[in-house]
Structure formats: structure tokens, C-alpha cells
VEXMAR-818772 format. One record per residue (C-alpha): x, y, z negated; residue number from 0. Coordinates in nm, 4 decimals, always signed. Example, Ala and Ser with C-alpha at 12.3 -4.5 7.8 and 13.67 -1.06 7.14 Angstrom:
2
> +1.2300;-0.4500;-0.7800;0
> +1.3670;-0.1060;-0.7140;1
This chain:
503
> +5.0873;-5.8516;-17.5528;0
> +5.1146;-5.9354;-17.8807;1
> +4.8935;-5.8065;-18.1153;2
> +4.9707;-5.5417;-18.3940;3
> +4.7776;-5.6815;-18.6446;4
> +4.6366;-6.0380;-18.7127;5
> +4.2918;-5.9439;-18.9293;6
> +4.2313;-5.7426;-19.2456;7
> +4.4263;-5.9997;-19.4848;8
> +4.1324;-6.0886;-19.6420;9
> +3.8359;-6.3459;-19.5311;10
> +3.4726;-6.3861;-19.5828;11
> +3.3558;-6.0596;-19.7352;12
> +3.0827;-5.7986;-19.7093;13
> +3.0109;-5.5012;-19.7762;14
> +2.7284;-5.2184;-19.7298;15
> +2.6900;-4.8972;-19.5810;16
> +2.5472;-4.6293;-19.7818;17
> +2.6288;-4.2700;-19.7201;18
> +2.7168;-4.0474;-19.9985;19
> +2.4747;-3.7530;-19.9075;20
> +2.2074;-4.0921;-19.8982;21
> +2.2626;-4.1840;-20.3040;22
> +2.0371;-4.0000;-20.5993;23
> +2.0571;-3.7035;-20.7623;24
> +1.9117;-3.3900;-20.9130;25
> +2.1015;-3.1192;-20.6665;26
> +1.9401;-3.2035;-20.3495;27
> +2.2110;-3.4756;-20.1808;28
> +2.4107;-3.7044;-20.3449;29
> +2.7564;-3.6671;-20.4583;30
> +3.0518;-3.8399;-20.6518;31
> +2.9198;-3.7849;-21.0170;32
> +2.6464;-4.0761;-21.2190;33
> +2.4521;-4.1787;-20.9263;34
> +2.7779;-4.2832;-20.6907;35
> +2.9172;-4.4539;-21.0304;36
> +2.6059;-4.6827;-21.0689;37
> +2.6120;-4.7697;-20.6818;38
> +2.9539;-4.9166;-20.7459;39
> +2.8166;-5.1137;-21.0318;40
> +2.5136;-5.2372;-20.8211;41
> +2.7468;-5.3682;-20.5490;42
> +3.0117;-5.5640;-20.8196;43
> +2.6481;-5.7350;-20.9458;44
> +2.5855;-5.8301;-20.5907;45
> +2.9455;-5.9864;-20.5477;46
> +2.9574;-5.7384;-20.2132;47
> +3.2939;-5.6286;-20.1939;48
> +3.2840;-5.2931;-19.9613;49
> +3.1451;-4.9851;-19.9450;50
> +3.0642;-4.8480;-19.6186;51
> +3.0788;-4.4559;-19.5729;52
> +3.0033;-4.2378;-19.3480;53
> +3.2612;-3.9343;-19.2117;54
> +3.3211;-3.7068;-19.5888;55
> +3.3938;-3.3988;-19.3516;56
> +3.2163;-3.0821;-19.4070;57
> +2.8881;-3.0876;-19.1672;58
> +2.8251;-2.7839;-18.9783;59
> +2.5192;-2.6445;-18.7242;60
> +2.3267;-3.0159;-18.6835;61
> +2.4669;-3.1315;-18.9921;62
> +2.6415;-3.4249;-18.8239;63
> +2.9414;-3.5427;-19.0448;64
> +3.0885;-3.6805;-18.6442;65
> +3.0865;-3.2536;-18.5794;66
> +3.2941;-3.1336;-18.8713;67
> +3.4995;-2.7618;-18.8595;68
> +3.7871;-2.9683;-18.9869;69
> +3.8316;-3.3030;-18.9822;70
> +4.0673;-3.3751;-19.2352;71
> +3.8697;-3.1172;-19.5425;72
> +3.6132;-3.2999;-19.7374;73
> +3.2574;-3.2103;-19.7944;74
> +3.1578;-2.9357;-20.0609;75
> +2.8416;-3.0685;-20.0951;76
> +2.9967;-3.4172;-20.2317;77
> +3.1405;-3.1991;-20.5421;78
> +2.8847;-3.3017;-20.8942;79
> +2.7810;-3.0014;-21.0518;80
> +2.7492;-3.2432;-21.3905;81
> +3.1266;-3.3010;-21.3677;82
> +3.1964;-2.9682;-21.2900;83
> +2.9786;-2.8760;-21.6299;84
> +3.1607;-3.1478;-21.8138;85
> +3.4509;-2.9302;-21.7346;86
> +3.3201;-2.5769;-21.8441;87
> +3.3080;-2.4525;-21.4982;88
> +2.9909;-2.4297;-21.5229;89
> +2.6506;-2.3877;-21.7915;90
> +2.3540;-2.5947;-21.7464;91
> +2.1453;-2.2777;-21.6901;92
> +2.3457;-2.2956;-21.3646;93
> +2.3090;-2.6567;-21.3309;94
> +1.8836;-2.5950;-21.3589;95
> +1.8966;-2.3375;-21.1145;96
> +2.0627;-2.5469;-20.8583;97
> +1.8325;-2.8330;-20.8921;98
> +1.6182;-2.9161;-20.6205;99
> +1.3687;-3.2636;-20.6275;100
> +1.3515;-3.3106;-20.2511;101
> +1.3374;-3.7120;-20.1228;102
> +1.5472;-3.5508;-19.7943;103
> +1.8054;-3.3699;-19.7947;104
> +1.7576;-2.9737;-19.7008;105
> +2.0848;-2.9151;-19.5608;106
> +1.9488;-2.5301;-19.4877;107
> +1.9183;-2.4645;-19.8919;108
> +2.2237;-2.6397;-19.9489;109
> +2.4103;-2.4133;-19.7317;110
> +2.2103;-2.0757;-19.9086;111
> +2.2828;-2.1832;-20.2826;112
> +2.5875;-2.4575;-20.2910;113
> +2.8678;-2.1769;-20.1810;114
> +2.7048;-1.9657;-20.4552;115
> +2.6937;-2.2036;-20.7393;116
> +3.0660;-2.3122;-20.6505;117
> +3.2002;-2.0024;-20.6350;118
> +3.0957;-1.9421;-21.0147;119
> +3.2855;-2.2534;-21.0787;120
> +3.6128;-2.1693;-20.9009;121
> +3.5989;-1.8100;-21.1676;122
> +3.5808;-2.0372;-21.4873;123
> +3.8908;-2.2700;-21.3297;124
> +4.0622;-1.9406;-21.2779;125
> +3.9953;-1.7970;-21.6190;126
> +4.1010;-2.1017;-21.7696;127
> +4.4596;-2.1022;-21.5910;128
> +4.3532;-2.4096;-21.3838;129
> +4.5595;-2.2596;-21.0819;130
> +4.8459;-2.2756;-21.3001;131
> +4.8767;-2.6688;-21.3717;132
> +5.1042;-2.8786;-21.2354;133
> +4.7865;-3.0676;-21.0850;134
> +4.6765;-2.8454;-20.8574;135
> +5.0346;-2.7193;-20.7620;136
> +5.0891;-3.0455;-20.6578;137
> +4.7637;-3.0388;-20.4684;138
> +4.8642;-2.7439;-20.2535;139
> +5.2337;-2.9057;-20.1920;140
> +5.0728;-3.2483;-20.1158;141
> +4.8380;-3.0573;-19.8237;142
> +5.0479;-2.7845;-19.6593;143
> +5.0477;-2.8751;-19.3732;144
> +4.6240;-2.8505;-19.3020;145
> +4.4722;-2.6254;-19.6158;146
> +4.6475;-2.2817;-19.5498;147
> +4.4920;-2.3226;-19.2279;148
> +4.2129;-2.4375;-19.3091;149
> +4.1378;-2.2249;-19.6524;150
> +4.1915;-1.9285;-19.3538;151
> +3.9364;-2.0248;-19.0913;152
> +3.6308;-2.0902;-19.3465;153
> +3.7792;-1.7257;-19.4721;154
> +3.7621;-1.5688;-19.1453;155
> +3.4437;-1.8121;-19.0417;156
> +3.2672;-1.6079;-19.4098;157
> +3.3847;-1.2786;-19.2645;158
> +3.2461;-1.3055;-18.9254;159
> +2.9114;-1.4274;-19.0195;160
> +2.9597;-1.7604;-18.9419;161
> +3.0021;-1.7162;-18.5629;162
> +3.2135;-1.9662;-18.3481;163
> +3.5428;-1.8315;-18.3728;164
> +3.6148;-1.7605;-17.9840;165
> +3.3426;-1.4854;-18.1013;166
> +3.6102;-1.3462;-18.3216;167
> +3.8064;-1.0540;-18.2840;168
> +4.1440;-1.1049;-18.0807;169
> +4.4029;-1.1241;-18.4226;170
> +4.2203;-1.3330;-18.5770;171
> +4.0953;-1.6165;-18.2022;172
> +4.4854;-1.6777;-18.2613;173
> +4.5886;-1.8368;-18.5078;174
> +4.9943;-1.6859;-18.5229;175
> +4.7868;-1.3389;-18.5339;176
> +4.5542;-1.4715;-18.8405;177
> +4.8017;-1.5888;-19.0146;178
> +4.9512;-1.2963;-19.0638;179
> +4.6051;-1.1329;-19.2034;180
> +4.5835;-1.3831;-19.4888;181
> +4.6634;-1.1445;-19.7598;182
> +4.3836;-0.9319;-19.6928;183
> +4.1226;-1.2995;-19.7089;184
> +4.3445;-1.4107;-20.0044;185
> +4.0882;-1.4584;-20.2658;186
> +3.8800;-1.6361;-20.0403;187
> +4.1146;-1.8622;-19.9238;188
> +4.1705;-1.9787;-20.3138;189
> +3.8385;-2.0124;-20.3434;190
> +3.8101;-2.2939;-20.0167;191
> +4.1483;-2.4753;-20.1779;192
> +4.0301;-2.5222;-20.5308;193
> +3.7001;-2.6452;-20.3527;194
> +3.8976;-2.9446;-20.1678;195
> +4.1286;-2.9792;-20.4729;196
> +3.8229;-3.0739;-20.6665;197
> +3.6614;-3.2913;-20.3722;198
> +3.9786;-3.4810;-20.3800;199
> +3.9718;-3.5005;-20.8137;200
> +3.6325;-3.6221;-20.8012;201
> +3.6495;-3.8799;-20.4932;202
> +3.9839;-4.0155;-20.6098;203
> +3.8381;-4.0723;-20.9542;204
> +3.5015;-4.2386;-20.8186;205
> +3.7640;-4.4786;-20.5437;206
> +3.9717;-4.5418;-20.8298;207
> +3.6596;-4.7257;-20.9978;208
> +3.5679;-4.8814;-20.7069;209
> +3.9016;-5.0390;-20.7170;210
> +3.8329;-5.1276;-21.0712;211
> +3.5729;-5.3511;-21.0078;212
> +3.7360;-5.5217;-20.6619;213
> +3.5692;-5.2718;-20.3905;214
> +3.7393;-5.1644;-20.1334;215
> +3.6153;-4.8028;-19.9417;216
> +3.5074;-4.8528;-19.5709;217
> +3.5695;-4.4726;-19.4441;218
> +3.4847;-4.3516;-19.0600;219
> +3.7049;-4.1360;-18.8327;220
> +3.4828;-3.9542;-18.5377;221
> +3.7410;-3.9768;-18.2006;222
> +3.6464;-3.6265;-18.1043;223
> +3.6455;-3.2953;-18.3295;224
> +3.4005;-3.0071;-18.2599;225
> +3.5035;-2.7534;-18.0570;226
> +3.3921;-2.4863;-18.3399;227
> +3.6670;-2.6741;-18.5583;228
> +3.9664;-2.5690;-18.7693;229
> +4.1531;-2.8094;-18.5525;230
> +4.0741;-2.6400;-18.2586;231
> +4.1735;-2.2993;-18.3758;232
> +4.4496;-2.4004;-18.5304;233
> +4.6147;-2.5830;-18.2581;234
> +4.4721;-2.5299;-17.9108;235
> +4.7241;-2.6408;-17.6927;236
> +4.6165;-2.9823;-17.8171;237
> +4.3177;-2.9570;-17.6187;238
> +4.2143;-2.8871;-17.3018;239
> +4.0956;-2.5934;-17.3144;240
> +4.0339;-2.2422;-17.0426;241
> +4.2131;-1.8497;-17.1453;242
> +3.9447;-1.7909;-17.3593;243
> +3.9627;-2.0443;-17.5514;244
> +3.6948;-2.2214;-17.4322;245
> +3.6985;-2.6223;-17.3119;246
> +3.7468;-2.7278;-16.9781;247
> +3.5523;-3.0721;-17.0007;248
> +3.3789;-3.1870;-17.2745;249
> +3.3129;-3.5382;-17.4001;250
> +2.9548;-3.7919;-17.3767;251
> +2.8570;-4.0622;-17.2325;252
> +2.6997;-4.1543;-16.8538;253
> +2.3332;-4.2290;-16.7708;254
> +2.2276;-4.5208;-16.8464;255
> +1.8899;-4.7154;-16.8942;256
> +1.8306;-4.5393;-17.2516;257
> +1.9716;-4.2087;-17.1304;258
> +1.8795;-4.1173;-16.7920;259
> +2.0801;-3.8016;-16.8539;260
> +2.3131;-3.9227;-17.0138;261
> +2.5003;-3.7986;-17.3717;262
> +2.6402;-3.4620;-17.3595;263
> +2.8108;-3.4252;-17.6839;264
> +3.0338;-3.1009;-17.5918;265
> +3.3414;-3.1873;-17.7754;266
> +3.6346;-3.0819;-17.6285;267
> +3.8844;-3.2839;-17.5098;268
> +4.2570;-3.4009;-17.6486;269
> +4.5468;-3.2770;-17.4277;270
> +4.6870;-3.6492;-17.3958;271
> +4.9863;-3.6040;-17.1910;272
> +5.0791;-3.3564;-17.4700;273
> +4.9974;-3.5251;-17.7553;274
> +5.2226;-3.8135;-17.6269;275
> +5.5160;-3.5924;-17.5721;276
> +5.5020;-3.4934;-17.9450;277
> +5.4630;-3.8498;-18.0001;278
> +5.1452;-3.8222;-18.1219;279
> +5.1611;-3.6318;-18.4356;280
> +4.8425;-3.4233;-18.4736;281
> +4.7070;-3.8427;-18.4946;282
> +4.9370;-3.9648;-18.6859;283
> +4.8584;-3.6711;-18.9600;284
> +4.5017;-3.7338;-18.9409;285
> +4.5492;-4.0838;-18.9421;286
> +4.8176;-4.0635;-19.2719;287
> +4.5024;-3.8020;-19.4316;288
> +4.2225;-4.0702;-19.3670;289
> +4.4383;-4.3517;-19.5770;290
> +4.4652;-4.0971;-19.8426;291
> +4.1141;-4.1272;-19.8605;292
> +3.9965;-4.4803;-19.7670;293
> +4.1264;-4.8738;-19.8013;294
> +3.9963;-4.9347;-19.4528;295
> +3.9169;-4.7207;-19.1598;296
> +3.6565;-4.7625;-18.8560;297
> +3.7479;-4.5634;-18.5948;298
> +3.4372;-4.4376;-18.3887;299
> +3.4000;-4.4596;-17.9824;300
> +3.7144;-4.6842;-17.9832;301
> +3.6531;-4.6935;-17.5747;302
> +3.7304;-4.3382;-17.5857;303
> +4.1157;-4.4393;-17.6377;304
> +4.0990;-4.6776;-17.3286;305
> +3.9217;-4.4039;-17.0931;306
> +3.6852;-4.1854;-17.1830;307
> +3.4281;-3.9953;-16.9622;308
> +3.4258;-3.5894;-16.9609;309
> +3.2066;-3.4008;-16.8414;310
> +3.2641;-3.0160;-16.7252;311
> +3.1772;-2.7311;-16.9239;312
> +2.8846;-2.5631;-16.9042;313
> +2.6548;-2.8491;-16.7622;314
> +2.3591;-2.9037;-16.9231;315
> +2.3181;-3.2628;-16.8707;316
> +2.5872;-3.5555;-16.8751;317
> +2.5186;-3.6933;-16.5411;318
> +2.8213;-3.5255;-16.2934;319
> +3.0766;-3.6472;-16.5503;320
> +3.4119;-3.8861;-16.4722;321
> +3.6111;-4.1304;-16.6271;322
> +3.9269;-4.0792;-16.7102;323
> +4.2383;-4.2757;-16.8850;324
> +4.3386;-4.2407;-17.2124;325
> +4.6845;-4.3462;-17.4383;326
> +4.5730;-4.6917;-17.5291;327
> +4.7810;-4.8957;-17.6732;328
> +5.0520;-4.6336;-17.6730;329
> +4.8838;-4.4216;-17.9605;330
> +4.8371;-4.7295;-18.1516;331
> +5.2007;-4.8518;-18.1533;332
> +5.2781;-4.4999;-18.3285;333
> +5.0051;-4.5744;-18.5369;334
> +5.1257;-4.9009;-18.6622;335
> +5.5060;-4.8076;-18.6750;336
> +5.3418;-4.5482;-18.9152;337
> +5.1158;-4.7276;-19.0684;338
> +5.2119;-5.1126;-19.0913;339
> +4.9396;-5.2257;-19.2946;340
> +4.7302;-5.0148;-19.2191;341
> +4.3212;-5.1878;-19.1996;342
> +4.1646;-5.0394;-18.9508;343
> +3.7938;-5.1844;-18.7460;344
> +3.7339;-5.0456;-18.3855;345
> +3.3763;-4.9315;-18.2977;346
> +3.3841;-5.0945;-17.9428;347
> +2.9823;-5.0781;-17.8698;348
> +2.8623;-4.8629;-17.5942;349
> +2.9879;-4.9066;-17.2142;350
> +3.2472;-5.1442;-17.3079;351
> +3.4347;-5.2622;-16.9529;352
> +3.7540;-5.4938;-16.9337;353
> +4.0596;-5.2372;-16.9900;354
> +3.8836;-5.1578;-17.3661;355
> +3.8529;-5.5448;-17.4493;356
> +4.2225;-5.5439;-17.3706;357
> +4.3301;-5.2367;-17.5287;358
> +4.1286;-5.4330;-17.8367;359
> +4.3168;-5.7682;-17.7961;360
> +4.6315;-5.5555;-17.7915;361
> +4.6104;-5.3969;-18.1181;362
> +4.4516;-5.7110;-18.2870;363
> +4.1494;-5.4521;-18.4743;364
> +3.8414;-5.6423;-18.5692;365
> +3.5607;-5.5328;-18.3120;366
> +3.2034;-5.4681;-18.4091;367
> +2.9285;-5.7131;-18.3727;368
> +2.6080;-5.5704;-18.3397;369
> +2.3342;-5.8637;-18.3962;370
> +2.0512;-5.6125;-18.2424;371
> +2.2417;-5.5929;-17.9034;372
> +2.2498;-6.0185;-17.9526;373
> +1.9076;-6.0668;-17.8015;374
> +1.9002;-5.9082;-17.4182;375
> +2.0556;-6.2493;-17.2676;376
> +2.0678;-6.5649;-17.3977;377
> +2.5357;-6.5296;-17.4146;378
> +2.5492;-6.2392;-17.5475;379
> +2.8944;-6.2049;-17.6997;380
> +2.7111;-6.0556;-17.9925;381
> +2.5180;-6.3423;-18.1366;382
> +2.7402;-6.5226;-18.3906;383
> +2.7991;-6.8641;-18.2299;384
> +2.9802;-6.6935;-17.9316;385
> +3.1784;-6.5346;-18.1886;386
> +3.5776;-6.6467;-18.0618;387
> +3.7569;-6.5372;-18.3448;388
> +3.6392;-6.4384;-18.7302;389
> +3.8764;-6.1262;-18.6703;390
> +3.5475;-5.9277;-18.6499;391
> +3.2790;-5.7482;-18.8078;392
> +2.9382;-5.8642;-18.8275;393
> +2.6437;-5.5568;-18.8655;394
> +2.2809;-5.6707;-18.8224;395
> +2.2619;-5.3090;-18.8093;396
> +2.3381;-4.9511;-18.8021;397
> +2.3353;-4.5632;-18.9231;398
> +2.2392;-4.4793;-18.5125;399
> +2.0347;-4.7983;-18.4821;400
> +1.6890;-4.8950;-18.5722;401
> +1.5914;-4.9941;-18.9239;402
> +1.5916;-5.3533;-18.8970;403
> +1.2355;-5.4148;-19.0646;404
> +1.1002;-5.1336;-18.7565;405
> +1.3297;-5.3052;-18.4989;406
> +1.1674;-5.6692;-18.5830;407
> +0.8197;-5.5088;-18.6038;408
> +0.9430;-5.4094;-18.2047;409
> +1.0535;-5.6822;-18.0286;410
> +0.8579;-5.8673;-17.7968;411
> +0.8851;-6.1358;-17.4604;412
> +1.2408;-6.3092;-17.4368;413
> +1.3976;-6.0801;-17.6859;414
> +1.1392;-6.2170;-17.9244;415
> +1.1820;-6.5234;-17.7854;416
> +1.5666;-6.5232;-17.7860;417
> +1.5495;-6.3916;-18.1918;418
> +1.3420;-6.6932;-18.2759;419
> +1.5860;-6.9307;-18.1065;420
> +1.8882;-6.8104;-18.2971;421
> +1.6989;-6.6622;-18.6255;422
> +1.6165;-6.9688;-18.8445;423
> +1.3067;-6.8844;-19.0364;424
> +1.2919;-6.9040;-19.3885;425
> +0.9150;-6.8650;-19.5396;426
> +1.0379;-6.7117;-19.8606;427
> +1.1881;-6.3959;-19.6948;428
> +1.1220;-6.1893;-19.4402;429
> +1.2329;-6.1595;-19.0777;430
> +1.4174;-5.8598;-19.1499;431
> +1.6268;-6.1012;-19.4226;432
> +1.6644;-6.3373;-19.1911;433
> +1.8622;-6.1204;-18.9306;434
> +2.0982;-6.0318;-19.1974;435
> +2.1516;-6.3892;-19.3635;436
> +2.2476;-6.4699;-18.9547;437
> +2.4976;-6.1884;-18.9938;438
> +2.6318;-6.3277;-19.3428;439
> +2.6600;-6.6227;-19.2278;440
> +2.8754;-6.5733;-18.8982;441
> +3.2018;-6.6473;-18.8846;442
> +3.3172;-6.2744;-18.9459;443
> +3.5596;-6.1861;-19.1816;444
> +3.3445;-5.9031;-19.2920;445
> +2.9830;-5.7973;-19.2789;446
> +2.8612;-5.5008;-19.3141;447
> +2.4412;-5.4629;-19.3747;448
> +2.2666;-5.0684;-19.4084;449
> +2.1813;-5.0313;-19.7548;450
> +1.8077;-4.9330;-19.5709;451
> +1.7912;-5.3212;-19.4957;452
> +1.8009;-5.4260;-19.7937;453
> +1.5293;-5.2701;-19.9281;454
> +1.3822;-5.3377;-19.6026;455
> +1.2469;-4.9796;-19.5274;456
> +1.0791;-4.8293;-19.2163;457
> +1.2142;-4.5707;-18.9098;458
> +1.0087;-4.3454;-19.0976;459
> +1.1151;-4.4028;-19.4319;460
> +1.5205;-4.4810;-19.3669;461
> +1.6046;-4.4087;-19.0949;462
> +1.9568;-4.1968;-19.0538;463
> +2.0076;-4.0825;-18.7277;464
> +1.8694;-4.0995;-18.3789;465
> +2.1031;-4.0343;-18.0731;466
> +2.0946;-3.7854;-17.8232;467
> +1.7753;-3.6535;-18.1009;468
> +1.9334;-3.3328;-18.2318;469
> +1.6972;-3.2711;-18.4791;470
> +1.5425;-3.4541;-18.8184;471
> +1.8758;-3.6696;-18.8527;472
> +2.1482;-3.7392;-19.1583;473
> +1.8514;-3.6184;-19.3730;474
> +1.7791;-3.9773;-19.5436;475
> +1.8020;-4.0287;-19.9406;476
> +1.7712;-4.3464;-20.1010;477
> +1.4798;-4.3679;-20.4111;478
> +1.6431;-4.3307;-20.7704;479
> +1.4164;-4.6414;-20.8524;480
> +1.6511;-4.8406;-20.6283;481
> +1.8804;-5.0562;-20.8438;482
> +1.5744;-5.3204;-20.9450;483
> +1.6844;-5.6631;-21.0691;484
> +1.4562;-5.8111;-20.7843;485
> +1.6827;-5.6657;-20.5019;486
> +2.0078;-5.6903;-20.7025;487
> +1.9262;-6.0846;-20.7237;488
> +1.7996;-6.0806;-20.3811;489
> +2.1347;-5.9219;-20.2636;490
> +2.3575;-6.1554;-20.4685;491
> +2.2201;-6.4363;-20.3947;492
> +2.2470;-6.3617;-20.0102;493
> +2.5937;-6.2953;-20.0554;494
> +2.6778;-6.6120;-20.2582;495
> +2.4890;-6.8311;-19.9920;496
> +2.7149;-6.6680;-19.7478;497
> +3.0364;-6.7907;-19.9261;498
> +3.1046;-6.3757;-19.9041;499
> +3.0855;-6.3363;-20.2882;500
> +3.4732;-6.4376;-20.3651;501
> +3.7447;-6.2385;-20.5448;502
């Protein structure tokens, strides 16, 4: 079967994985403001051509960007307050009231404060007649397929004290009935529509600036959506739900050596037969929105498109799950037909079987090569000498893994022996940088390095997420003093030595 895509259309580039939330700034979380533009400048100065971000969707309970209340909406917390000041929507006093010097993201504080200041900004937007502007009206038209339902969902969320939508009254659990009540919540709906307008305006301005520097944005799309989301509320037929809108089965991973009970994610499973009969319209809309935001799209948990693990709803562990088949290449043929120039990375890590490898080969998407996985046996596919094609993306580490500095310290036994054998020692740099250099010098068309690893942070300082651990994740923020001459020169030299700095 012929491949859908040959490769990215470019060779030997490098990227840095740096979440928006982790950028420095004075207001409790990274944003699309000055510090984001300075990070773009840092990328340009070091010869780095790609900026990979984590999902930009709103976060909810648990703070994970992979469990969002809306798969196509943007996170209000990323709206920069200083840009709103320049637009005349906020005052300096209001900015000072919303400063937070914490070195970690405090999502509870953000939830309790950020929507209030955004409502103040929206009121001034209306006072200035912004809702009558051609740009605003065009945004509403362009996003009419999802924005009305999203804004109504959020207005109802607020009305019900942010409880799960399955606990709402009957006339609001049913999306068709709820739409008839829109007039009752029109003011709140208008607020949430403006939030998305402002998010989009600020993000597109930042993305355009990155393009002027020759930098592409790699976005991240979770395979699943949260049950308590606009996606499921607005189209329950697209998911496997019972008559009370509860999932019949949920997503997860089977038990393994790292997790004896498996991983119980809790996401509802797609009604794949219905989606296929509809020509995968739901997915095509989602992919369309993703490519409005990103230049390259990383699809998380790619193996779930070949076959997925599901657990009966109500079980407390993932032990009693089973594997079922997914539409595989049929879906990606539809994606290719709709978006023939789409650049997609497949996150093909985890429990990989022959059907996953076949799907990856049939699509032609570059898969991921995680070097931290490469030292468990002598002939690992994750070692650069084993790469059969440059059509892949090399990662020394990821947002779900140990920071390289801590990982190197924890190496022992055969894995340590293999590491020393495969990763030549450079006395002028740390062992962590040796691993980065091994990834950078690999045959892979693209190598992406987490920013924490260029900074040589430990897990205690910089780990972003620990899978299967519910608390304490997604809070890392970079020091505002990260951009030193020493770091810039080190990354620039690494990029140049590996031949990845060319235009």
C-alpha cells in the first residue's frame, strides 16, 4: 500500500519543546505576550527552526491540557494581559491586582481570578464597539460550526457551578433543547466568544512573528477528548454512551512493568462505525481547526487509531480492559484527501504492535524515536544507528519523561553500559548534553529537545508530567533569566555541529 506522505518536505531541522504555560511572566502563567516573542528570538538566535508546544486547549479539573473541556477552543489563561492594556481594555491598576510572582503555575489561583479580569476587558471591548468591527464579525462567521455550542456550554458550566454536564437539568443536558435557551445566557455566551476571538488574535500574531524568523509551530492534538466537554455534550452520538450519557467504556492502557494496574484515563471511546459512515466529518473539522493554529501537528497516542484499549465504565483499574480495532488507514485517507499538504507527526510510543507499524508505514507519517527508550536492549529501534529512514523525529526526552539530568543519574547496570557504548563522551559537556548531541546528530529529519534539558534541570526542578500521577503536574515555569549568552551559544553550537541550522 502506498504511503500518503513522503516526509515533512524539509530535512535536518531542530526544534525545542517549550509549553506556553511554562514561559516566564508576571501574571501566574506563560502567555502570548512579550516573553513569548523573546522566546521566538531565542530560537532564531540558536538556529532552531521549530517550536513545539503542548495542546493550547482550555484546562479543567486536573490541569492537564490533554483533558480539555473543548478540543478546538483556546486556553483563556494564555491571553496576555499587557496586550489587553495596550488595547485599552484594562488599566494598570487591574494589571497590578493580577500579578503573581510564583515560580510555578497555580491553576487554582488562575481559576479564581483570571475570568474576572477578562470580563472587565470584555466590558471595555463592548464599550468601544469592538463587537461591531468587521474583524470580530468575520471571526464569528469563520467559527460558526463550533463557537456557538462552545460558548453556550461554558455559560451553562458557569450557571451550574462548573459541575459535569451530565448533572445538569434535562433541558440543558440535551444540546438541542439547550440551544433553544441561548437567549437566556446571551451575555455570558458573548463573553466566551470574545475570549476565543482575543485568544486567536494574540496567538496568530505570535505565530506570524515566528514565521518572520523562519520558525514553524508544532502543535499537539490529544487522541481523546474529556467526557465533561463541549465535544461530547454537543455530539453525544459520536461516542459510546448509555441512555444517561455516561460512557459504556473508557480509554486507558493495559498493565505493564511500570503500572501493574494499567492506566485508567477515563475518556469516552469514539463511535467509530458512525464516524466512518459520516466520512469522518467530526475528525476532519478537528484537524481543520488544528491546522489553523499550527504548521505541523503531532497526534498523541497514534497507536489508538490502529487498535485501542478500553475498560468497562465504573471499573477502578485498567486490568479488565480489552483491545478493539479502530478505522486506521481509512481515517487518514480522508485526512489526506481533505488536507493534502498536512504535516503530521505520529506519537507511536507505548505498546506497539504490527498493526501500528503497518499503519505508520501506510500513512508515511514520521514516528517518534525516544532516545531514553533506546538503552534497554542492544538492538533498540530508538537508537540512531537503528533508524532505517530519516523520516522520523528524534527526542532525547519528552514532557512525560524524566528530565535528562535526572535520567542520566539514575542509569545503572546494562542500561548504563549501553549508554556509555552508544553515547560518546565529550569531556567539555555533561552526559545530558551527550545524549542531546546523539539525538541531534542522528539521521532523523527533525530532532526536538525539551527546554528543561537544554537548561540541565532535574526532575525536582523541571519535570512537566508524571503519567498515572494525578497531582503536581503541568506547573513548571522557566526562570525569567534563562536567556544567557552561555546558553544561547551552547544551543547554537549544538545546532550548527549537527547540521540543523540551515534554512
